[in-house]
C-alpha positions as CSV (number, residue, x, y, z in Angstrom):
1,M,17.6,2.9,-7.1
2,K,16.9,4.0,-3.6
3,L,16.3,7.5,-4.7
4,L,13.8,6.4,-7.3
5,L,12.0,4.2,-4.8
6,A,11.9,7.1,-2.3
7,F,10.5,9.4,-5.1
8,V,7.7,6.9,-5.8
9,V,6.7,6.7,-2.2
10,L,6.9,10.4,-1.7
11,Y,4.8,11.1,-4.8
12,A,2.2,8.6,-3.6
13,V,2.0,10.4,-0.2
14,L,2.0,13.9,-1.6
15,D,-0.3,13.3,-4.5
16,P,-3.7,14.9,-3.9
17,I,-5.9,12.1,-2.7
18,D,-9.0,14.2,-1.8
19,T,-10.8,13.1,-5.0
20,L,-10.2,9.4,-4.4
21,T,-12.7,7.2,-2.6
22,P,-11.5,5.3,0.5
23,G,-11.3,2.1,-1.6
24,E,-9.2,3.8,-4.3
25,N,-7.0,5.3,-1.7
26,C,-6.5,2.0,0.0
27,E,-5.8,0.3,-3.3
28,M,-3.1,2.9,-4.1
29,C,-1.6,2.5,-0.7
30,Q,-1.4,-1.3,-1.1
31,I,0.2,-1.0,-4.5
32,V,2.9,1.3,-3.1
33,L,3.5,-0.8,-0.1
34,R,3.7,-4.0,-2.1
35,T,6.3,-2.3,-4.4
36,V,8.4,-1.2,-1.5
37,F,8.2,-4.6,0.3
38,G,9.0,-6.3,-3.1
39,H,12.3,-4.5,-3.2
40,F,13.1,-5.5,0.3
41,S,11.5,-9.0,0.2
42,A,14.2,-10.6,2.4
43,N,12.3,-9.3,5.4
44,V,8.8,-10.5,4.2
45,P,8.1,-14.1,5.3
46,S,5.5,-14.8,2.6
47,R,3.3,-13.1,0.1
48,K,0.2,-14.4,2.0
49,K,1.3,-12.8,5.2
50,L,2.2,-9.6,3.4
51,V,-1.3,-9.4,1.8
52,N,-3.0,-10.1,5.1
53,Q,-0.9,-7.4,6.9
54,L,-1.8,-4.9,4.1
55,K,-5.5,-5.7,4.4
56,H,-5.3,-5.2,8.2
57,E,-3.5,-1.9,7.9
58,C,-6.0,-0.7,5.3
59,K,-8.9,-1.6,7.5
60,R,-7.3,0.1,10.4
61,H,-6.5,3.4,8.7
62,F,-9.3,3.8,6.2
63,N,-12.1,1.7,7.7
64,V,-12.7,0.2,4.3
65,S,-14.9,-2.9,3.8
66,S,-13.3,-6.1,2.7
67,E,-14.9,-5.9,-0.8
68,T,-12.2,-3.4,-1.9
69,F,-9.3,-5.8,-1.4
70,F,-7.6,-7.6,-4.2
């Protein structure tokens, strides 16, 4: 199971993202991170805090406006 999870994360990182817009890239990143955190949810205090943290990281790394968030 850990190998499959590692493969999903590795594929998301190595997949060519040149053609994606920053919003699409951010959305893909959030989906992968939610999946990873979902498997290790004992360390996540709440879904709301997780979503807020993902939004913050996305803004920080991709400088994406708030309209692209779920």
